[in-house]
Every structure is written in C-alpha cells, then in structure tokens.
C-alpha positions as CSV (number, residue, x, y, z in Angstrom):
1,M,6.6,-20.6,-0.1
2,D,6.7,-20.5,3.7
3,N,6.5,-17.3,5.8
4,N,10.3,-17.0,6.3
5,T,11.1,-17.5,2.7
6,A,8.5,-14.9,1.6
7,L,9.8,-12.5,4.3
8,Y,13.4,-12.7,3.3
9,S,12.5,-12.5,-0.4
10,L,11.7,-8.8,0.4
11,C,15.4,-8.2,0.6
12,S,15.7,-8.5,-3.2
13,V,12.8,-6.2,-4.2
14,P,12.2,-2.5,-4.1
15,L,10.2,-1.6,-1.0
16,H,8.9,1.9,-0.7
17,G,12.4,3.4,-0.7
18,V,13.6,1.0,1.9
19,S,16.2,-1.8,1.3
20,L,16.1,-4.7,3.7
21,F,19.1,-6.9,4.3
22,T,20.2,-9.7,6.6
23,D,24.0,-10.3,7.1
24,S,25.2,-8.8,3.9
25,K,24.9,-5.4,2.4
26,P,21.6,-4.4,0.8
27,V,21.0,-5.7,-2.7
28,I,19.2,-2.6,-3.8
29,K,20.4,1.0,-3.1
30,N,17.6,3.1,-1.6
31,K,16.9,6.0,0.7
32,Y,17.0,3.8,3.8
33,A,18.4,0.4,4.7
34,L,17.2,-1.8,7.6
35,R,18.5,-5.0,8.9
36,L,15.9,-7.7,8.9
37,S,15.9,-10.6,11.4
38,N,13.5,-13.3,12.5
39,G,13.1,-14.4,16.1
40,K,11.4,-14.1,19.4
41,V,10.1,-10.6,20.2
42,E,9.7,-10.1,23.9
43,S,6.1,-9.1,24.7
44,P,5.8,-5.5,25.8
45,S,3.9,-4.5,28.8
46,Q,0.3,-3.3,28.4
47,E,1.4,0.0,30.1
48,S,3.6,0.7,27.0
49,V,0.8,0.8,24.4
50,I,0.5,4.2,22.7
51,W,-2.0,3.3,20.1
52,K,-4.6,0.6,19.5
53,L,-7.0,0.1,16.6
54,T,-9.9,-2.4,16.6
55,D,-11.7,-3.0,13.3
56,K,-14.7,-5.3,13.4
57,G,-15.1,-6.3,9.8
58,E,-17.5,-8.7,8.1
59,R,-15.2,-11.7,8.1
60,Y,-12.9,-11.1,11.1
61,T,-11.9,-8.5,13.8
62,S,-8.5,-6.9,13.4
63,V,-6.6,-5.6,16.4
64,I,-3.4,-3.6,16.0
65,E,-1.3,-2.2,18.9
66,L,1.8,-0.1,18.8
67,H,4.0,-0.1,21.9
68,R,6.9,2.2,22.8
69,E,9.2,0.7,25.4
70,N,12.7,1.8,26.3
71,D,14.7,1.9,23.0
72,R,12.2,-0.1,20.9
73,Q,8.8,0.1,19.3
74,V,6.7,-3.1,18.9
75,L,3.8,-3.3,16.4
76,I,1.5,-6.2,17.3
77,I,-1.0,-7.5,14.7
78,D,-3.9,-9.8,15.2
79,C,-5.7,-10.0,11.9
80,E,-5.7,-12.5,9.0
81,G,-2.2,-13.0,10.2
82,K,-0.8,-12.7,13.7
83,G,2.6,-11.6,15.0
84,A,4.8,-8.8,15.9
85,F,7.4,-6.4,14.4
86,E,10.1,-4.9,16.7
87,F,11.8,-1.7,15.6
88,T,15.1,-0.8,17.1
89,E,18.2,1.1,16.0
90,E,19.5,-2.3,14.7
91,G,16.6,-2.8,12.3
92,I,13.4,-4.9,12.3
93,K,12.8,-8.2,14.0
94,V,9.8,-10.3,13.0
95,D,8.0,-12.8,15.2
96,W,5.1,-14.4,13.3
97,H,2.6,-17.3,13.8
98,A,2.6,-20.0,11.2
99,N,-1.0,-19.9,10.1
100,G,-2.8,-17.1,8.3
101,T,-1.4,-14.3,6.1
102,G,2.3,-14.2,6.3
103,P,4.4,-11.3,7.6
104,A,5.7,-10.1,4.2
105,H,2.3,-8.5,3.4
106,Y,2.0,-6.6,6.7
107,L,5.7,-5.6,6.7
108,Q,5.5,-3.9,3.3
109,T,2.3,-2.0,4.3
110,I,1.6,-1.1,7.9
111,G,5.0,-2.2,9.2
112,L,7.1,0.1,7.0
113,S,4.4,2.8,7.5
114,V,5.4,3.0,11.1
115,F,9.0,3.4,10.2
116,L,8.5,5.8,7.2
117,E,5.9,8.1,8.9
118,Q,8.4,8.8,11.7
119,K,10.9,9.8,9.0
120,G,8.5,12.4,7.7
121,H,7.0,10.5,4.7
122,L,3.3,10.3,4.2
123,C,2.0,6.8,3.9
124,L,-1.4,6.4,2.2
125,H,-3.8,3.5,1.6
126,A,-3.2,3.7,-2.2
127,N,-2.2,1.8,-5.3
128,T,0.4,3.4,-7.6
129,L,0.3,3.2,-11.4
130,V,3.1,4.5,-13.5
131,K,2.9,5.5,-17.1
132,E,5.6,7.4,-19.1
133,G,7.5,8.1,-15.9
134,Q,4.6,9.7,-14.1
135,A,3.0,8.1,-11.0
136,H,-0.8,8.2,-10.4
137,L,-2.1,7.3,-7.0
138,F,-5.5,5.6,-6.6
139,L,-7.0,5.7,-3.2
140,A,-10.1,3.9,-1.8
141,P,-11.1,2.1,1.4
142,S,-10.6,-1.7,1.6
143,R,-13.1,-4.0,-0.1
144,T,-14.1,-1.4,-2.8
145,G,-12.3,-2.9,-5.8
146,K,-9.1,-0.7,-5.9
147,S,-6.8,-3.6,-6.8
148,T,-9.2,-4.9,-9.4
149,L,-9.4,-1.5,-11.2
150,T,-5.7,-0.8,-11.0
151,T,-4.9,-4.3,-12.3
152,A,-7.2,-3.7,-15.2
153,L,-5.5,-0.4,-16.0
154,T,-2.3,-2.3,-16.7
155,H,-4.0,-3.3,-19.9
156,E,-4.0,0.4,-20.8
157,G,-0.2,0.8,-20.6
158,F,0.1,1.5,-16.9
159,T,2.5,-0.4,-14.6
160,L,1.3,-1.3,-11.2
161,T,4.2,-0.5,-8.8
162,T,2.5,-0.5,-5.3
163,D,-0.5,-2.3,-4.0
164,D,-2.3,-1.2,-0.8
165,M,0.3,1.3,0.3
166,A,2.2,4.2,-1.2
167,A,4.9,6.1,0.7
168,L,5.4,9.7,-0.5
169,F,8.9,11.4,-0.7
170,S,9.2,15.1,-1.1
171,D,12.1,17.2,-2.3
172,G,10.4,20.5,-1.6
173,N,9.0,21.0,-5.1
174,A,7.4,17.7,-6.0
175,F,6.3,14.4,-4.5
176,S,7.6,11.0,-5.6
177,V,6.8,7.3,-4.8
178,Y,9.1,4.3,-4.9
179,S,8.0,0.8,-6.1
180,S,7.1,-2.0,-3.8
181,W,6.8,-5.8,-4.3
182,P,5.0,-6.6,-7.6
183,K,2.0,-8.4,-6.1
184,V,-1.7,-7.8,-5.8
185,R,-4.4,-9.6,-3.8
186,L,-7.7,-10.2,-5.6
187,W,-11.0,-11.9,-4.8
188,P,-11.8,-15.1,-6.8
189,D,-14.2,-13.4,-9.3
190,S,-11.5,-10.8,-10.2
191,T,-8.9,-13.5,-10.4
192,E,-11.1,-15.4,-12.9
193,Y,-11.7,-12.2,-14.8
194,F,-8.0,-11.8,-15.4
195,A,-7.3,-15.5,-16.0
196,D,-6.3,-14.9,-19.6
197,S,-4.4,-11.7,-19.0
198,A,-0.7,-11.4,-19.7
199,S,-0.4,-8.9,-16.9
200,F,0.5,-11.6,-14.3
201,D,2.0,-15.0,-14.2
202,K,-0.7,-17.6,-13.8
203,T,1.7,-20.0,-12.1
204,T,2.0,-17.5,-9.2
205,V,-1.7,-17.4,-8.4
206,K,-2.3,-18.9,-4.9
207,K,-4.7,-18.4,-2.0
208,V,-3.4,-16.0,0.6
209,H,-4.3,-18.7,3.2
210,D,-6.8,-21.5,3.6
211,R,-9.3,-19.4,5.6
212,F,-9.2,-16.4,3.3
213,A,-10.7,-16.4,-0.2
214,K,-8.4,-13.8,-1.8
215,N,-5.6,-14.8,-4.1
216,E,-2.1,-13.4,-4.3
217,I,-0.9,-12.8,-7.8
218,T,2.7,-11.8,-8.9
219,F,2.9,-9.6,-11.9
220,A,4.9,-10.8,-14.9
221,G,7.5,-8.6,-16.3
222,Q,7.4,-6.1,-13.5
223,K,10.7,-4.1,-13.3
224,S,12.5,-3.8,-10.0
225,E,13.1,-0.1,-10.2
226,D,14.8,1.6,-7.3
227,K,14.3,5.1,-8.6
228,P,11.2,7.0,-7.6
229,A,8.5,8.2,-10.0
230,Q,7.2,11.7,-9.7
231,I,3.5,11.8,-8.7
232,N,1.3,13.5,-11.3
233,A,-2.1,13.3,-9.5
234,L,-4.1,11.6,-6.8
235,Y,-7.5,9.9,-7.5
236,F,-10.2,8.8,-5.1
237,L,-12.3,6.0,-6.5
238,N,-16.1,6.1,-6.2
239,R,-17.5,2.9,-7.6
240,A,-21.2,3.8,-7.8
241,E,-23.9,1.1,-7.6
242,N,-26.8,1.4,-10.0
243,Y,-24.8,4.0,-12.0
244,T,-24.7,3.4,-15.7
245,G,-23.3,6.6,-17.0
246,P,-19.8,7.4,-18.3
247,V,-16.8,7.8,-16.1
248,E,-16.8,11.2,-14.4
249,I,-13.5,12.7,-13.2
250,T,-13.8,15.9,-11.2
251,R,-11.4,18.0,-9.1
252,I,-11.9,17.8,-5.4
253,A,-11.8,20.9,-3.3
254,N,-8.7,21.1,-1.0
255,S,-10.7,21.1,2.2
256,K,-12.5,17.8,1.3
257,A,-9.3,16.4,-0.1
258,L,-7.5,16.9,3.2
259,I,-10.2,15.0,5.0
260,L,-10.1,12.2,2.5
261,L,-6.4,11.9,2.7
262,M,-6.5,11.7,6.5
263,Q,-9.2,9.0,6.3
264,N,-7.1,7.0,3.9
265,S,-3.8,7.2,5.8
266,M,-2.2,3.9,6.7
267,L,-2.0,4.4,10.4
268,G,-5.4,5.7,11.2
269,D,-5.3,7.9,14.2
270,A,-1.9,6.9,15.5
271,Y,-0.2,10.1,14.5
272,K,-0.9,12.0,17.7
273,A,0.4,9.1,19.8
274,L,3.6,9.2,17.7
275,G,4.0,12.9,18.2
276,I,3.9,13.7,14.4
277,D,0.2,14.9,14.0
278,K,1.0,18.6,13.5
279,Q,3.9,17.9,11.1
280,R,1.7,15.5,9.2
281,V,-1.2,17.8,8.7
282,S,1.3,20.4,7.4
283,S,2.7,17.8,4.9
284,L,-0.8,16.9,3.7
285,A,-1.6,20.6,3.2
286,T,1.6,21.0,1.1
287,L,0.6,17.9,-0.9
288,I,-2.8,19.1,-1.9
289,N,-1.5,22.5,-2.7
290,T,1.2,20.9,-4.9
291,L,-0.8,18.2,-6.7
292,P,-4.4,17.9,-8.1
293,V,-6.8,15.5,-6.3
294,Y,-9.7,14.1,-8.3
295,E,-12.7,11.9,-7.7
296,I,-13.4,9.1,-10.3
297,K,-17.0,8.1,-10.4
298,Y,-17.5,4.9,-12.4
299,P,-20.1,2.1,-12.7
300,D,-20.0,-1.1,-10.8
301,G,-19.5,-4.5,-12.5
302,L,-16.7,-6.5,-14.0
303,E,-18.5,-6.5,-17.4
304,R,-18.0,-2.7,-17.5
305,L,-14.4,-2.7,-16.4
306,T,-12.7,-2.6,-19.8
307,E,-14.7,0.4,-20.9
308,V,-14.2,2.1,-17.5
309,C,-10.4,1.7,-17.9
310,R,-10.4,3.0,-21.4
311,Q,-12.2,6.1,-20.4
312,I,-9.9,6.7,-17.4
313,N,-6.8,6.3,-19.6
314,E,-8.2,8.6,-22.3
315,W,-8.9,11.3,-19.7
316,I,-5.4,11.0,-18.1
317,S,-3.8,11.1,-21.5
318,A,-5.7,14.1,-22.6
319,K,-5.0,15.9,-19.3
320,N,-1.3,15.3,-19.7
321,G,-1.1,15.7,-23.4
C-alpha cells in the first residue's frame, strides 16, 4: 500500500473522535470532521517557528517543528518519515516524502494531537484497551514494550483500540476515549512471539519501511466503533529488569501522577508555545482527581508475558468486580 492509499484509508476508520473526508461527506460521524487533501505545502519561514523538538535516539535523530503563520499552522516532521501537515480552516493538507514511514502513522498520532489539544482535549502517549465497555489507558515511554504488552492483553479479552496515542474527551464528570486505526507496530521478536495468535491477521504483517526493523500489524476482527468508551483507570508501565516477582500494581500519588502525565504527553513542551499550558495543567489536575492512576511493575522477558497478562487481568477484574 503506497503512502497516499494508506493516508486516504484513514477516511474510513475511527480516528480519535475525528472523521477525515475528501470531496464527499464523512463516512463516520464523530465529534469533529476535517477535510483531508494531499499536495504541496508551502515552506514556512524560520521566523514563524513556535516550537521545535530534537530527539537524538539510538537509531536516528527526530526533528519536529511547529510553525504558526498567518491563518495556518504547519507541522514539519523529519524522523523515520519526512514531510509536513498544514492545518487551516479548510482542513489538513499533507505533503510527504516517498521513502520512510508514511504520513498515516504520524497524522493519527502527533498530527491530530496538534489539532485536538487546541480543542481542549488531552492527548497522551498511551495505548487504549477496552473490556466490558470500560477503557484502560497504558502509558510508557517509547521502546519500553507498551505495544507488546497491550497486544498480549488482547488474549485476556481486551480489545486494543488505540496504539501510541489516546485523546481524552471530558463531559465534566468523566473522561472517555475514541478508537483509532486498528494497527500496532512491533519489533521482530514480538512479531514472532505473536505469529500463531488469532489477534491479528498474519497477511497484514509488513515492515514499516526498509530501513526500520519494526513491523506493522493490522488486528483481525477489530470493530470500527465511533462511540467513545469511558475511561476506568490509567496505568504506567514499569518493566523491571532482573525482577522475578509477581506483578505489582500500586496507586500513584497525585503529585507524581501529574508529573508522569506531563512527561507522557504527545506534544512534549509545545503547550506554552500554543498558549494552552495553564488550561492543560488544570485539565490534568481534573483528570487525576477523577480517575485512579496506577503503576504496574512486572518482570522483563517474552517468556513471562502470558503470566504477566493473566495477573494484570485478574487484578483489573477483581478491582472492577
């Protein structure tokens, strides 16, 4: 599937409460609707940059810039994939390079975070699992096994509804989260571990791109729900090396939870530049006063994963029973 095909396929799936459409009306009714187009984005001036993030990782350096210029905002990404998203009143225009990770992944994560955060919705670096109508958010930094654990938890009756980003919607008394595209990105060892699983369609397994070892997997039987699931709790994952004990799940104090949520926000330190930092801290305070936040400490290793998931499921079931 080429970049444009993958990009426009987002018009037919739930996307964090946003429906994308091209020339016709949105296929799915949602909180927001944005027109999606593909074409040349005029490069903004360097004087218009309001936020820049440089992350020097083990495999590559990521550079993200957000520009505000006249009646548009331009998000420029130079990472595993490279390109730009232009946000205007008309919608989103995408201008993407052919090689590397395609625009669909970035649009449904950091791209929509730029849009949704300015609408007042917290966007967290989290995977969402839904069971019996209740959503459970699992947060952890990149490269710590979040997608592997949450994929494994689908064997315990959970449905994985968002990978890498969760957008929170509040009605004043509760917080909810909408589904996103039913895909995960896994390292080769995790992909092999799930090779015989019924959770995803093996025919959809493909490398993200030639220079990147991760595989993209589409889940089989994932429902395209456009109704949000109410959040039951948030969990920070602590995969502990050299730890051989049972899974430990403990409540995190609100002061620490606030710091962790700020550290695991999708847009890093961009909120002051966007003029929403005070409002956002207030929203985070409301969140942690409304919902419990836990830490899950569990042993490392794929050979322990089945037992880890069983214990997590039993704890959640007992807590909600």
